[in-house]
C-alpha positions in Angstrom: 0.0 -0.2 0.0 3.1 2.4 0.5 4.3 1.8 -3.0 0.6 2.6 -4.1 0.5 5.9 -2.4 3.9 6.4 -4.0 2.6 6.1 -7.6 -0.5 8.3 -6.8 1.6 11.1 -5.8 3.8 10.4 -8.5 1.0 10.4 -11.1 -0.9 13.2 -9.4 2.1 15.9 -8.6 5.1 14.5 -10.7 2.6 14.4 -14.0 4.1 10.5 -14.3 2.0 9.0 -17.5 3.4 5.7 -18.0 3.8 3.0 -15.1 6.2 -0.1 -16.1 5.7 -3.0 -14.0 8.6 -5.3 -14.6 9.2 -9.1 -13.0 13.0 -9.2 -14.3 14.0 -8.5 -10.7 13.5 -11.8 -9.9 16.7 -12.7 -7.8 17.6 -14.9 -4.6 16.5 -11.9 -2.3 13.6 -10.8 -4.5 10.3 -12.5 -4.9 7.5 -11.4 -7.4 4.0 -10.4 -6.7 2.2 -12.2 -9.3 1.4 -9.9 -12.2 -2.1 -10.2 -12.8 -2.6 -9.1 -9.0 -0.2 -6.2 -9.8 -1.6 -5.0 -12.6 -4.9 -5.1 -11.2 -4.0 -3.4 -7.8 -2.3 -0.5 -9.7 -5.1 -0.2 -11.9 -7.9 -0.2 -9.4 -5.8 2.1 -7.1 -5.7 4.6 -10.0 -9.3 4.4 -10.7 -10.4 4.9 -7.3 -7.8 8.0 -7.4 -9.6 9.4 -10.7 -6.7 9.1 -12.2 -6.9 6.1 -13.8 -7.1 8.0 -17.5 -4.0 9.8 -17.2 -1.7 7.0 -17.1 -0.6 3.7 -19.2 0.1 0.6 -17.6 3.0 -1.5 -19.3 3.7 -4.9 -17.6 7.2 -6.1 -18.7 6.8 -10.1 -17.6 7.8 -13.7 -17.8 4.2 -14.8 -16.9 2.9 -14.3 -20.3 3.2 -17.6 -22.1 -0.2 -17.7 -24.3 -2.9 -15.4 -25.3 -4.9 -16.4 -22.3 -2.5 -15.0 -19.7 -1.6 -11.6 -22.2 -5.7 -11.1 -21.9 -5.8 -11.3 -18.2 -3.6 -8.4 -18.1 -5.1 -6.5 -20.7 -8.7 -7.1 -19.0 -7.6 -5.9 -15.7 -5.6 -2.8 -16.9 -2.3 -3.2 -19.0 -2.3 -1.0 -21.9 0.8 -3.0 -23.2 2.3 -6.1 -22.6 6.2 -7.1 -23.3 6.3 -11.0 -22.5 10.0 -11.2 -22.7 10.4 -15.0 -21.6 8.2 -16.1 -24.5 10.5 -14.0 -27.0 13.6 -15.2 -25.4 12.5 -18.7 -25.6 11.4 -18.3 -29.1 15.1 -17.0 -29.6 16.6 -19.6 -27.8 14.8 -22.5 -30.2 15.6 -20.6 -33.2 19.3 -20.8 -32.1 19.4 -24.5 -31.4 18.2 -25.2 -35.0 20.1 -22.6 -36.7 23.3 -21.9 -35.0 24.6 -18.1 -35.6 21.8 -17.5 -38.2 20.6 -14.3 -36.6 18.4 -13.8 -39.9 15.8 -16.6 -38.5 15.4 -14.7 -35.1 13.6 -11.8 -36.8 11.1 -14.1 -38.6 10.6 -16.6 -35.1 10.0 -13.2 -33.2 7.3 -12.2 -35.7 5.6 -15.3 -35.9 5.6 -15.2 -32.1 4.0 -12.0 -31.9 1.6 -12.9 -34.6 0.6 -15.9 -33.0 -0.2 -14.0 -29.8 -2.2 -11.2 -31.6 -4.2 -13.9 -33.4 -5.1 -15.7 -30.1 -6.1 -12.1 -28.4 -8.3 -11.5 -31.3 -9.9 -14.9 -31.2 -10.5 -14.4 -27.6 -12.3 -11.1 -28.3 -14.2 -12.0 -31.2 -15.8 -14.6 -28.8 -16.8 -12.0 -26.4 -18.5 -10.0 -29.5 -15.3 -7.4 -29.2 -14.0 -5.8 -32.2 -11.2 -3.4 -31.0 -8.4 -3.8 -28.1 -9.0 -0.6 -26.9 -12.8 -2.0 -25.9 -11.4 -5.0 -24.5 -8.5 -2.8 -22.0 -9.9 -2.8 -18.4 -12.8 -4.5 -19.2 -12.6 -6.8 -16.4 -14.6 -9.7 -18.3 -13.2 -12.6 -16.2 -14.5 -14.4 -13.2 -12.3 -15.4 -10.8 -12.2 -18.7 -9.2 -10.0 -19.6 -5.9 -9.4 -16.1 -4.5 -10.8 -14.5 -1.7 -13.2 -11.7 -1.8 -10.3 -9.4 -0.6 -8.3 -9.8 -3.2 -10.7 -9.6 -6.1 -11.9 -6.3 -4.3 -8.5 -4.9 -4.2 -7.1 -6.5 -7.7 -9.8 -7.7 -9.9 -12.8 -5.0 -9.2 -15.6 -6.0 -11.3 -14.9 -9.6 -11.5 -17.0 -11.8 -9.5 -15.2 -14.4 -7.0 -17.2 -17.6 -8.0 -15.5 -19.8 -5.6 -13.3 -17.7 -3.2 -10.3 -19.2 -1.7 -6.7 -18.1 -1.3 -5.9 -15.1 0.7 -3.0 -12.6 0.5 -1.4 -14.5 3.1 -1.9 -18.2 1.0 -0.4 -16.6 -1.8 2.5 -14.9 -0.3 3.4 -18.6 1.4 3.0 -20.2 -2.2 5.3 -17.6 -3.7 7.9 -17.9 -0.9 7.9 -21.7 -1.0 8.4 -21.9 -4.8 11.0 -18.9 -4.8 12.8 -20.9 -2.2 12.7 -24.1 -4.0 14.1 -22.3 -7.4 16.8 -20.8 -5.5 
């Protein structure tokens, strides 16, 4: 919540108009807040303060691995998403197959980008949405397995169909997985 106050102050007083939420800081010492929760929280905070229209939220994340995970971020407030791990994985696959042939990298990245975009368009078309602008911040998802408190704070506008995990539960899981990874 302290960071939230800093964000509001920066937007209101300093004229900040782009907020970049980046999860590449992951290290042995640094754990991560799940990106959909972070984007949703910042989005709701700015909405409640009447500042959301002044700011673009950019998510730089390794958590996007398919069109649905990207759609969630867009639906809960991200204006733009850079799925760095998807692109890095594509480069790594091409590098294994075509050693030292950098010409293939550009083509691989274009294909990944086109694939993700087609997936987003497919999701939107099933909901009768024709433009990405209509999808942004739409909160068209229902949540399953998150407490009402988290849904209210991070995913406002969505229904908590089956309430479940609290902030404590999520923090416990994040720390557990982090400890296993490092």
